[in-house]
C-alpha positions in Angstrom: 93.3 190.3 24.0 90.4 190.2 26.4 90.8 187.9 29.4 88.9 184.7 29.5 86.0 184.6 31.9 86.5 181.0 32.5 87.4 180.0 36.1 90.3 177.7 36.7 89.4 174.2 37.8 89.1 173.7 41.6 91.8 171.8 43.4 90.6 168.3 44.4 90.2 169.2 48.0 87.8 172.0 47.2 85.6 170.1 44.7 82.1 170.2 46.0 81.0 167.2 43.8 83.7 165.1 45.4 82.5 166.0 48.9 78.9 165.4 48.0 79.9 162.0 46.6 81.6 161.1 49.9 78.7 162.1 52.0 76.3 160.2 49.8 78.5 157.1 49.8 78.8 157.2 53.6 75.0 157.5 54.0 74.3 154.6 51.6 76.9 152.4 53.2 75.5 153.0 56.6 71.9 152.4 55.6 72.8 149.2 53.7 74.9 147.8 56.6 72.2 148.6 59.2 69.4 147.2 57.0 71.3 144.1 56.2 72.2 143.5 59.9 68.5 144.0 60.9 67.3 141.6 58.1 69.8 138.9 59.1 68.8 139.2 62.7 65.1 139.0 61.7 65.7 135.8 59.8 67.5 134.3 62.7 64.6 135.3 65.0 62.0 133.8 62.6 63.9 130.5 62.3 64.6 130.1 66.0 61.4 131.5 67.4 63.2 134.2 69.3 62.7 138.0 69.4 66.0 139.6 70.2 68.4 138.7 67.4 67.2 141.5 65.2 68.6 144.0 67.7 71.9 142.2 67.7 72.0 142.3 63.9 71.0 146.0 64.0 73.9 146.8 66.3 76.4 144.6 64.4 75.3 146.4 61.1 75.7 149.8 62.7 79.2 148.9 63.9 80.1 147.5 60.4 78.7 150.6 58.8 80.7 152.9 61.0 83.8 150.9 60.4 83.2 151.1 56.6 82.6 154.8 56.8 85.8 155.4 58.7 87.7 153.4 56.1 86.1 155.5 53.3 87.0 158.7 55.0 90.6 157.6 55.5 90.8 156.7 51.9 89.3 160.1 50.9 91.7 162.0 53.2 94.8 160.1 52.1 93.9 160.9 48.5 94.0 164.6 49.2 97.4 164.4 50.9 99.0 162.8 47.9 98.1 165.6 45.5 
């Protein structure tokens, strides 16, 4: 019998689609958190007649995005250890 030319499936830690999904999810989470923080700060500035809360919102969104990305990476990494 001739050998099959099919390749065996990749282990979960070597799956390029899973890694691409992780990178995309981190980028989207970070962008949404920063954008939402900026928008909330801009709304506060508009309502109060100030001009600095957008920066506070931007930094808060960045911190929230980084925290969310760290949590996502930890979840991804712990999933690999179990298998």
